[in-house]
N, C-alpha and C positions, 0 to 999 in steps of 0.2 A: 192829226192831231184828234179826230173824232175819235178812232181806235182808240189811241192815248187815254181821252177822257173814259171812255167806254172801262178801260182795264181800272184806273183809279179807282172808279165808283165800286167795281166789282170787289176791287182789295178792301175799299172800307167798310162794304158788307161783309165781307166774309171776317174782318179783323173785328165788327162789331160785337162785344160782350162775349168774346174769344173764347176765354178761361173762364166766363161766372157759372158758367154750367160745369158741374164738377165733373170728372173721368169717372165712365161707368165700364162696367163690365166686359164690355166686346174691346173698348180702347186699351182695358188693362192687360190685354194677351199681347196688343204691339207694344207698350211699354214695358212689361217684363219679360218678352220674348229677346230681346236686344241687351238685357243684361246678361245671359250666359253665354259662355263658350260658346264660339262658333259652332263645332260640331254637337255641341249638346242643344243649342238653339234650334238648329236643321232636325234633329231629331225630334224636340218637341212640336215644331210646327208639321213632321207628319204624323204624329201623333194625334194632329189637330183635324181640320176639315178645310183646310183654305192651303192656296199654292204661295211658295214664298217669297218671288219676289218683292214686292212691299215689303217685307220683313229686312230684308236684304239693304235696302234703297235705306231704311229708317234709319239702319244699323251703324252705317256709313254718315248720315244727317246728323246723328246724335253725337258724332266722334268731333263734330267741328261746334253744333248746336246745344249740346247737352241734353239733358232729359226731363227738362220742366215742361210743364204743360203746355205752355207758347209754343217751346220748339217742339214738341211731338205734334201738336195742330198745326204748327207752320209749314210745315212739307204739305198736308193736305191743303193749307191755303194756296203754297207755291203751285200747284200741281192745277188747282180751281183756277187760278188766276192764268195759267196756261190754256188752260181748256177752253175758257174764253176767247184767248189768242187763235187758239187751233180752229177754233170754231168759225171766226172768219175766215180764217186761210182756206179752210175747208169749202166753207159754203160760198164764197168767192168761186172756188175753182168748180164747183156744181153749179151754180146758176148764172157766172158770167155777168154778175152784176153787184159793184160796191155796197150800193144802198139796201140790197136784200140782205148781203153779207153782214154789214152794220147791224140791223134790226136784230137780225139772229142773234150777236153777238149781245147787244143790249139786253135781248130777253134771259138771253144764257147768264149772263152778268146779275142780273136782278130776278131770278127763278128764286121763289125762296126754298124748293126741293134739291135745286143742285146745293145752293148754298147752306143747307144744313149738314148735308154731309162733306161739305168742304171743311166744316166744325168738328168732324170728329177725326181721331188719329186711327185712320182705316184706310184702306188699300182704294176705297171710293174713285177719288178724285186722281188719282194715277191711271184708274182703270176708263175715264172719262179722258184723259187726254190719249192715252193709248188708241182708244177707239177711233178716235178722231184724226188721229195720225195714219193710222191703218188705212182707213178710208182714203186720206189724200193720197197717199204714196201707192193704194192702187188704182187709182184713176191717173194719176200720173202715170204708172204703167201701161196701164191700157189706151192713154192717148199719144205714148210716144214708143211703146214696145222695145223701152230700151231695160237691157238686161239690170243695169244698177239699178233700175226702180224697182224691178221684180226682185231683187236680192234684199233690197231694203226693206220692201214690202214682207217678206217671208221672216226677215228677223222680227220686225214691229209683231207681225202678227204673232208667232214663238212668245214675244215679251209681253203681249198681252194676254195670252192663255196660262203662261205663268202668273198674272195678277190675280184673275177672278174667275170662278168655275162659270158663271153667268157668262161671261164675255166669249166662252165656247158658242154662243148665238149669235153675238157680234159679228164671229170671223166666219160662221156658218153663213150668215145672209152674205158678206162680201164673195164666199164661195161660190152662192147662191146667184149671186150679181153676173159675175165670172161665168156661168154656164149661162147666163141671159144673154151678153154680149155676144158670145160664143153662138149661142144658137140665132141671134139676130143678122152678127157680121162675118161670123166663119172662122172669125182670129185664130190664130195659131194657138195651141195649146202648150208649145216646148216650153216658155218663159213660164207660164201659170204653173207647170210638173216641176220647174227648179223652184218657184217658192214653196211649192208643197213637200218638196223634199227639206229645204230648208226648215221649213216648221216639223217636219217630223224629225230631224237629226237633232234640231235641238231641244226639243222636249223629249224626244228617248228617255235619256236620262231621269226623268220625273214622271214618268208614266208608269212605274210598277206602285210608286208610293199614290200616285192619282186612283189608282184601283183598289190599294187599301183604303185610301177615304172615301172613294167611291162605295166601297161595301159596306163600309162603316155607316153614314147615309143614310144607306139602302136598309139598313137595319134595324135602325133606331135614329129619329130625330125629331126635334122640338114642333117645327114649322106646321102649324093648325092647317086644318084641310080648306080648301076654297070654298067661298060659297057666293052666291047670286051677286053679290055685293063687292067681289072681290075686284073684278075689273075695273068696274065705276070708281071704286077707294081708291086706284091704283091712277087712275085716268086724273081725279082731282088731282091727287099730291104731285103727279109731276106736273102739274101747272101752277098750285097755288100752295102744295105742303100743307103740313099744320093736320090737326086732329080733330075728331069728333065733327064731323059733317052731317047736315041733315040730306038723309037720302032724295028726296025732291033737288037739293043742289047737286049730289052726285051725278045724279039721272040728265040734269040738264045740262050738267058739263061735258060730260060724255055724249049727249046728243050733238053739240056745238062743235066737239071736237072731232066727231065722224062728219058732219057735214064739211068744216073745215079741212078736213085728209080728202074728201071725195071732190070738193074745190080744187085743190093743190095737185092731185090729179087729171083733172079734166084740163085745166087750165094752164098746168106746166108742159112746154112742149119738150123740154132737152130730158133724151133719157135717161139722164144719170139721176131723174128724180125717184127711178124705182130703187136705186142704192138706198135712196132715204128711208122709203117705203118698206125695204127688206130689213136694214136695220132697225126700224121700229116695230115691226110684225112680226120677226121670227123667235125673239126673244117672249113672245105672248104666247105664241102657240107652242112652240118646244117646252117651255114652262109648263103650259097647261097640259100636253102629250106626257111628259113625265110625272108631273104630279098625281096623274091614273092611279100611279103604282107609290109613287114616295113624295109626300108634299114640298116642293123645292118653291112655291111661288111665295113671294115676300116682296112689299112695295118697295124697300129701299133696292133691292138688288136691278129695279127698273130707271135706278137714275144715268144709265147708261145708255139705255133707249130713251129717255125723257130729249135727251139733246136732239134726237132727230124729228122727236113731236113739235119741239122749239121751232126745229128749223122748217118744217112742213106748214107750222100756222105763219112764221114770217113772212113765208114765199106765197101763202096762200092772200095775206093781208094785201102786199105788195101789188097783187095782181086785180085788185076790187078796182074796178072800173074809173070810177068815181074818184077825183083826186082827193078832194074833201071828207068823202066817205072815209077812204083808205087812211088818212090822216087821223082822223077820230078813233076809228076804231084800234089805230095802232097805241095810240095816246090812251086810250081805256086800258087796253091791256096793260100798260106800264104801269099806268097809276095801280090799277087792280092789283099787279105782281108787288109793286112798292107797299101795299096797303097790307095784304096778305102775310108779307114778311114783318112787319111791326106789331101787327096784328098778332102774329104765332109767338113772338117774343115775349110780348106782353102775356099770352097765356100760360107762358111757361113758368111769369112769377118768380124768377130768376132771387129775386131780395129776401123772400121768405122762403125758399126752396133752396137752402144750398148743399143738402145730401150730406156727402162724404165727405166732400170737403169739411165742412164743420164738423162732422161726427168725428173724424180722425184728429181734428185740431184739441179737442176734449182730451184725448188720450196722450196724443202727444207732449201735452203741457202738464198732464196730473201723473200719469204712469211712472213709476219706480223701477228699477233695474230687476227687483224682485219679482213684481206683479207678473200675474196669467194672463193673457188676453187670447180669450176663445171666441171664434167667430159662427156665428148659426147658419150660415147659405154661402154658398159657394159663388155667387151672383153679387157677394160682396166681399167677399175674402180677397181676390186679387187687386181689388181696386185699393182696400186696405192695404195691402201690400206695397202697393205705390207709395201711397200717402205716410206710410208707418216712417217714422223717424226714431222711434224710440230705444232700436239696438236690442228689443224683445221679439221674438219670433212667435206670429199668430199661428195658433191652429184653428183647424177646420172641426168642428163637431160633424160627427159624420155617425151614423147607425151601422154602420158595417166597414169593409176594408177597400181600397181603391177598387179592386176589382168587382164591386157592387155600385159605385157609382156610375149612372151615363155619362158617355163621354163628351154630350153638349154641356155637363155640367164644368166641365173645365179639367178634364182628368189630364190634358197634356200637358197640364201646368204642375199635378199634382204625384206626391209621392205618399205613402203610406207613412212617412215621419213627421207629414203635412197634418196628421189628422188627429183628433183625439176622439174616443170611440166612448168613453166613460168618464160626466163628468166627476166622478168621485176621488180620480187621481189627484185633485185640490186637496192640499191639506190644511190643518188646522192655521187659522190666523192667516194664511194667505188672502192677499187682496186680488180678484178676478175682475177684469173687464169682458162681459161678454157683449158683443155687437151684432146684431142681428135688424132683422129688416121684415117687413110688411107686403113688400114687392116679389112679383116674381112666381106667386103662388106663396110664399114661404112664410114663416109664422116665427115667434117666439118658442125658443127650444125649451123641455122641461128641463130647473134644475133642482139637485138634491135640497132636502128640508132644512138643510144644515148652512146655507146658504140667505146671508141678510143682504136686503138691499138695502146701500147706504146712498144713493144718487142715481137718478135716471134723466135721460137727457134726448128728445126727439126730435130728429131734422128730416122736414119731407123733402124727397130728390121729385127731380123733374125730367121728363114728362111723368105724369101721375103714376102710369104704370108701373114706376120703379118704387113706388110706395115710401114708405117713413123708414130711416135708418135710426136705431135706438143704440144707445149705449148704455150698459146699464153696469153699474159697479156694485160689486160684491164684497161683504167680508165674511170667510168662510169662519163657523164655528166651531 
């Protein structure tokens, strides 16, 4: 009954304002990929930088539930709720203590960072769910050494690698844990090797595509280099989510987490604690090392590792000797998590920041079949394609052909037929709708002198890094 209540709470928080924030650039890839024929969809996924499993599942999901914004995000909500349940199952297995597992599940359910990425039509909650499933199956396999568990572990580990490349660190942490157990207990490696063979066999078809995508990212990517505040910022977000936190708070939160992790390590007797520690620390260490060459360190990629930080904190709190202090500390963390959840939503100011949902509504309601629709940035081009109901094919303004556009601007979803290189193609008496943004470092494109502004509407998007989306209506003289 307690777990059911936690699952209901988690579902409510994940459904709260679920479609109030407009679809954005990253989600548009999910929404648009599934509209292509299967073969073309796979080709376009390969031309991007992510593995395909989530998109395949989302496509089958859309056959049943459609492609509305609620449907697209509903799959993430489903896996987000499944993550809460799987967190209870896994951490009960690890700690052999139902109360510890319930607290961990509760903290996952109300964690603002976990909720944030359950609200996006992306692969993050599929990844959180699979990362917990693989850990559970690994522990069952090590406990019983039955071949069926090792087979299922190999299958789910391969599926995990097909979900997000940052999950390589999660699987690597599990491999390190297997080595640790072997070193301590000298277990037979026959079945672990069987799992490895299964993973290799299942992943082999994707390996050439992975290598192509890896080379693409190595040559050019958009993620900024780490600075000294990167890790404290990530730690804060893993606990409380949100944006624009003061540096003293970042330092205080990071030090508190380090203290709790040390306490967890020293007080927890079970050797399975190392699976939690490896699953938390390996993504940090691995991404930092790789980022020495090509920056891949990004806060949201730690949504997977964040589960294990939550588990470690829950276990640390439950081992505080004084019962009253233990309850107070747990209650304070629950209250703070819920308070930060609502604070983060308030700061989004969704009522006054409708973004593309409102901008596209202007065009959908007022454009006629002979109008032209031009978009000034790829970072809103794909979102408009999702919302577009005019029957008019929008064109993306570009200073060069497709080959000159950076891949991270969305070339996987573009052809040269989607581009307009010269606004002078618009003819006299045409009505042109120009959609542009101040977000993502973009600005208003220069238009010909014979274009006269008829109307202009602007809509702030949220969070603020997305800037304003502006709809300018022109008459060509």
